[in-house]
MARNU-916699 format. One line per field, with one value per residue: x, y, z of N, C-alpha, C, CB in turn; residue number from 1. Coordinates in steps of 0.1 Angstrom, whole numbers. Atoms other than C-alpha are relative to their C-alpha. Glycine has a CB too. Example, Ala and Ser with C-alpha at 12.3 -4.5 7.8 and 13.67 -1.06 7.14 Angstrom:
residues 2
n_c1 = (9:-9)
n_c2 = (-12:-11)
n_c3 = (0:0)
ca_c1 = (123:137)
ca_c2 = (-45:-11)
ca_c3 = (78:71)
c_c1 = (9:-8)
c_c2 = (12:11)
c_c3 = (0:8)
cb_c1 = (-10:4)
cb_c2 = (0:5)
cb_c3 = (12:-14)
nr = (1:2)
//
This chain:
residues 75
n_c1 = (17:6:-6:3:10:-4:0:-6:0:0:-13:-6:11:0:11:4:3:-3:6:-4:-5:7:13:-1:3:12:15:-2:10:17:4:-6:13:11:0:5:3:6:-2:2:17:3:-6:15:11:7:4:16:2:-7:10:15:1:-1:5:6:-9:6:11:0:0:10:13:4:-5:6:-8:-1:10:6:-13:-10:7:16:-1)
n_c2 = (-2:8:9:8:5:10:11:3:13:-5:2:-11:-10:-17:2:4:-11:-9:-4:-6:-13:-12:4:-17:-10:-2:-6:-6:-6:9:-10:-21:0:0:-10:-13:2:-5:-18:-11:5:-11:-12:-4:-6:-9:-13:5:-8:-12:-2:-7:-13:-17:-6:-2:-14:-9:2:-6:-15:-6:4:-14:-3:-7:3:-14:-9:0:-4:-13:-8:-11:-10)
n_c3 = (-11:1:-3:-5:1:20:-5:-5:14:11:6:5:-13:1:8:-13:-7:7:1:-6:-6:11:-3:-8:3:5:-11:-2:6:-4:-11:9:10:-8:-9:9:5:-9:-6:0:-8:-4:3:10:-15:-3:13:1:-11:-2:14:-3:-8:3:3:-10:-3:15:-3:-17:2:5:-6:-10:-14:-12:-13:1:7:-12:-17:0:-4:3:-7)
ca_c1 = (741:723:740:722:697:713:712:741:737:742:778:781:770:775:749:726:733:732:701:691:701:683:653:656:655:626:601:619:604:574:572:587:555:528:540:537:511:487:508:492:452:459:471:440:415:425:425:385:386:401:379:349:358:364:331:315:335:322:288:291:299:277:249:233:249:221:237:257:227:213:243:249:244:209:212)
ca_c2 = (-1149:-1179:-1205:-1223:-1229:-1247:-1282:-1305:-1319:-1291:-1293:-1254:-1238:-1202:-1211:-1220:-1188:-1168:-1180:-1170:-1140:-1127:-1147:-1113:-1091:-1101:-1103:-1072:-1056:-1074:-1054:-1020:-1025:-1032:-1004:-976:-989:-983:-951:-938:-956:-934:-900:-903:-909:-879:-856:-873:-859:-832:-822:-824:-803:-778:-779:-782:-751:-732:-742:-736:-699:-692:-700:-670:-666:-660:-672:-634:-621:-623:-617:-585:-559:-531:-499)
ca_c3 = (-119:-131:-125:-102:-121:-152:-152:-145:-179:-208:-227:-229:-192:-208:-234:-203:-186:-221:-223:-193:-194:-224:-210:-179:-208:-223:-191:-180:-219:-212:-178:-195:-222:-198:-179:-202:-218:-181:-174:-206:-199:-172:-191:-216:-179:-166:-200:-200:-169:-165:-197:-184:-151:-173:-189:-159:-147:-183:-171:-135:-150:-169:-143:-121:-90:-66:-35:-40:-58:-16:6:-11:11:12:12)
c_c1 = (-17:0:-6:-12:-3:1:11:7:6:19:7:-5:-2:-11:-14:0:-2:-15:-12:-11:-12:-15:-12:-4:-14:-7:2:-6:-12:-5:-5:-15:-14:0:-3:-13:-12:2:-8:-15:-3:5:-15:-15:-2:-3:-12:-1:-1:-11:-14:-2:2:-13:-9:3:-9:-11:-6:0:-7:-15:-2:4:-9:4:7:-11:-11:5:4:-4:-12:8:-8)
c_c2 = (-7:-10:-10:-5:-6:-14:-3:-6:4:-5:12:9:17:2:4:16:15:6:7:19:7:-1:11:7:-5:1:18:15:-1:11:12:4:3:11:11:-2:7:14:8:-5:11:14:1:2:10:11:0:13:12:8:8:9:13:3:0:12:8:2:6:21:10:1:10:-6:-1:1:17:7:10:2:17:14:12:11:6)
c_c3 = (0:-3:9:-5:-19:4:-2:-16:-15:2:3:12:-8:-12:4:4:-10:-6:9:3:-11:6:9:-11:-5:11:3:-12:3:11:-1:-5:9:7:-4:-4:14:2:-15:-2:11:-1:-9:15:0:-11:0:12:4:-13:-1:22:-7:-5:9:10:-6:7:13:-6:-7:7:7:18:13:15:2:-4:20:8:-2:9:-2:2:6)
cb_c1 = (-4:-4:9:1:-9:20:-8:-5:-17:-9:0:-4:13:16:-1:11:12:11:0:16:21:0:5:16:9:-4:1:10:-1:2:9:14:-1:0:11:7:4:1:23:9:1:0:16:-4:5:5:5:-5:5:21:-6:-15:9:13:-2:1:15:-3:-1:24:8:0:-1:-20:6:-10:14:9:-15:-3:22:0:7:-16:3)
cb_c2 = (18:2:3:2:11:5:-8:-8:-5:18:-3:5:2:8:-11:-12:1:-5:-6:-1:4:-3:-12:6:8:-8:-10:-5:-2:-20:2:0:-18:-10:2:3:-10:-8:6:8:-18:-3:2:-21:1:4:-1:-20:-1:-1:-14:-20:0:6:-1:-10:3:-7:-12:-7:2:-5:-11:5:14:-4:-16:3:-17:-7:-12:6:2:-1:7)
cb_c3 = (-2:-3:2:10:7:-11:-4:12:-5:-2:-15:-16:23:-4:-3:9:12:-9:-5:-7:-2:-20:9:7:-8:-9:21:4:-9:9:8:-20:-9:8:6:-14:-7:9:2:-10:11:8:-8:-14:14:10:-17:6:5:-5:-4:-3:11:-12:-9:5:-7:-17:-2:13:-4:-11:8:-1:0:0:-2:-9:-16:3:-1:-16:3:13:-5)
nr = (1:2:3:4:5:6:7:8:9:10:11:12:13:14:15:16:17:18:19:20:21:22:23:24:25:26:27:28:29:30:31:32:33:34:35:36:37:38:39:40:41:42:43:44:45:46:47:48:49:50:51:52:53:54:55:56:57:58:59:60:61:62:63:64:65:66:67:68:69:70:71:72:73:74:75)
//
């Protein structure tokens, strides 16, 4: 897989291949950790926004609805 990156002077080409595979695995792991950290940050942001919206909705529900009061049909 990584044979084209291997220097010609190495005595054991298999060691170089194993090293490169290990390096690629480490890179994949690092990218996965970064992805999960960004996802967790997004979840926290979303929870904060959702909580703020719930609080705003509760506040709006407690307020007097003047528009509905004035738009009632009069007898």
